[in-house]
C-alpha positions, -999 to +999 in steps of 0.1 A: +289-403-424+304-401-459+321-430-476+354-411-473+350-407-436+342-444-432+374-452-452+395-437-425+377-453-396+399-482-385+417-493-354+453-482-350+465-518-352+444-524-384+455-493-400+492-500-393+491-536-405+471-526-436+495-498-445+524-521-441+507-546-463+510-572-435+544-579-449+574-563-432+602-586-445+611-595-480+594-628-490+617-657-491+599-677-519+608-664-553+601-677-588+627-677-615+619-642-627+621-628-592+583-626-586+569-639-553+559-675-556+521-681-550+512-705-523+484-728-514+466-725-480+458-754-458+437-752-425+430-782-403+409-783-371+409-746-366+392-734-334+390-699-320+368-687-291+363-654-273+355-663-237+325-687-238+316-678-274+331-701-300+337-681-332+354-709-353+347-745-345+368-772-362+372-756-396+391-775-423+399-756-455+422-761-485+428-734-511+447-745-542+475-723-555+463-694-576+426-699-567+401-677-548+381-692-520+351-672-508+339-676-472+302-669-473+279-665-444+258-642-421+273-619-396+288-637-366+293-670-385+331-670-381+343-661-416+363-630-407+378-646-376+390-675-399+406-651-423+423-631-395+437-664-381+453-670-415+468-635-414+481-640-379+459-612-365+442-637-342+457-667-324+435-699-324+434-723-296+436-754-318+445-764-353+470-760-381+475-733-407+500-738-435+509-714-463+527-732-491+550-758-475+554-737-443+533-742-412+526-708-398+505-720-369+502-752-351+488-756-316+502-790-311+536-780-326+537-747-306+543-728-339+529-693-343+548-674-371+546-636-367+522-616-389+551-599-407+567-632-417+536-649-433+539-632-468+502-622-466+485-591-480+452-579-467+425-556-479+402-544-451+366-534-452+375-499-437+402-493-464+426-482-437+442-454-457+465-429-442+446-396-447+476-373-444+495-391-472+491-390-510+480-420-531+516-427-540+528-425-504+501-448-492+509-474-519+547-471-514+545-473-476+551-511-473+580-508-497+595-480-476+592-503-446+611-531-463+638-508-477+631-513-514+654-492-535+640-459-548+641-468-585+625-502-579+598-486-556+589-460-582+586-487-609+564-510-588+541-482-575+536-467-610+529-501-624+504-511-598+486-478-599+481-483-636+468-519-630+441-507-606+431-478-627+447-450-607+473-439-631+478-401-627+464-401-591+498-405-574+500-370-561+464-367-550+458-365-513+440-396-499+414-374-482+402-362-516+394-397-529+360-413-534+352-446-516+359-466-547+392-449-553+402-455-517+394-492-520+416-494-551+444-477-532+441-503-505+442-530-531+472-515-548+490-513-515+485-550-509+495-560-545+526-538-546+543-562-521+536-591-544+522-613-516+519-650-519+484-649-504+459-621-505+430-617-480+399-596-485+377-587-456+344-576-472+362-548-491+332-537-512+305-535-485+309-497-480+304-489-517+272-481-536+257-509-558+270-497-591+305-492-579+304-525-561+295-543-593+324-525-612+350-532-586+338-568-582+347-575-619+380-556-616+390-577-585+383-609-603+403-598-633+432-588-611+431-620-591+431-643-621+457-621-640+482-623-611+472-658-601+473-649-564+459-674-539+431-655-522+405-658-495+376-634-497+350-629-469+315-617-477+278-621-467+267-612-502+258-644-522+259-625-555+294-613-548+305-648-537+291-664-569+308-638-591+343-640-575+349-675-563+366-705-577+352-722-547+327-711-520+327-723-483+294-715-466+298-710-429+272-711-401+278-709-364+316-713-368+315-743-390+318-749-428+285-764-437+290-768-474+317-763-500+317-763-538+322-744-570+297-716-575+275-734-600+270-766-581+266-748-548+239-725-562+220-753-578+223-779-550+224-764-515+224-792-489+199-777-465+170-753-464+190-727-444+218-728-470+192-725-498+177-695-480+211-678-479+217-685-516+186-668-528+159-696-527+132-671-516+104-697-518+110-721-489+081-741-474+079-769-450+067-801-466+060-838-462+063-867-486+032-874-506+020-907-519+017-918-556+031-905-589+059-918-611+083-892-596+086-882-560+059-858-548+057-835-518+028-819-500+034-783-489+023-778-453-009-756-451-011-750-489-033-778-500-011-785-530+013-812-540+044-807-562+062-832-583+100-831-580+130-851-593+146-853-559+143-883-536+132-867-503+157-872-475+149-888-442+135-865-415+118-831-417+120-816-452+115-783-469+107-774-505+130-747-520+124-730-553+143-700-569+120-672-581+138-671-615+128-708-621+091-699-621+072-688-651+043-664-645+014-668-670-019-651-676-048-674-670-064-668-704-050-690-732-024-706-710-033-741-720-025-773-700+009-775-683+036-796-700+046-830-685+068-825-655+054-790-648+037-781-616+010-754-619-002-731-591-028-703-592-029-671-572-033-633-571-005-608-575+000-588-543+033-571-554+045-561-589+078-542-592+097-534-623+134-540-615+149-531-649+161-565-662+130-582-648+097-579-630+095-591-594+061-605-584+047-618-551+017-641-557-007-651-529-022-686-532-058-692-521-045-709-489-025-678-480+010-688-489+030-661-508+053-671-537+080-649-553+086-651-590+104-631-617+091-622-651+109-610-682+112-572-686+105-574-723+070-588-718+038-572-707+038-569-669+011-583-647-008-559-625-017-559-588-047-581-580-044-600-613-051-637-611-021-656-626-007-690-630+027-701-618+045-729-637+071-746-616+092-773-633+097-805-613+134-801-619+134-768-601+117-781-569+146-788-545+138-810-516+163-805-487+166-813-450+148-787-429+172-767-408 
């Protein structure tokens, strides 16, 4: 199925709400210049289940005004359900949701504000574009639904098409657009209503890698330029790191760690979070004796690594990112520097990835480590015996989960 065909695959309800921008009434909150005031989001004790399956289990979230929160996690972790509860497309069983100073849902207070009164815009994964309409008509549709005057409508649609890079595409039929163009139409349709909150449900997942990278940058630029409070759902850790002011990692319906992209990437709390954030070298370990710094023994590998972490109580895992490892030829390598762990093994995979080489190195005990090497250096070949230098500062010791 083509990207264009996927762009039109959406439920009738999803298509209708997306085309209407999830906003059917004029927003009440206005700034001095007439623009929609941007609001913070607060969620407390949110719980949503489907029969016996709990999708969201006691989630607490706060998104500051003008910031983007990314909900990151694998399929089925509850991130999309959480976002749909904010929009009003799902009704939780428990909890509180507030947008700005207004509570839009409270189980205890018996409050459930209608979707069309929440001042929320939403960009769906499926684009949800009306195929029989032109680009202009798709973007203008929510303004038509709210009775915006013709002159104002033309001004706002023209402006937003320019902002998303679709100037001159207004008369083109939606069925003649590429996947990336359709996603920009969906974004323009949400922005044209000047929502106080903007929600993104994996909007780039149907696009090819190059276009995804391009639109990721454009989305971040637009969000920061307009200062719109946003919640973005994705399972792609690279996308989350690039877009977020703050990331909330979800597993089994719960938020298991929150933080800014840098601190989260560098210090995941558990081995399962580390795995999701790109720590491809994860090994069970036990605490080893001796040494000025903490040392850990890798299970079944007959090697001990120095680390700067104080190992936590209970079962532990060692986690190392492949880009923190230096791959060296055995000849002329010299002795490792203080604080440097050294492993030796044979290359079983060598792939040129453009910006870097990707290696898999099998140690004598059978464990396989992944490491990256610089693209501007001579690559190592299959079967070559190499050394892996692993700084103690790069050896993360985390609870095993």
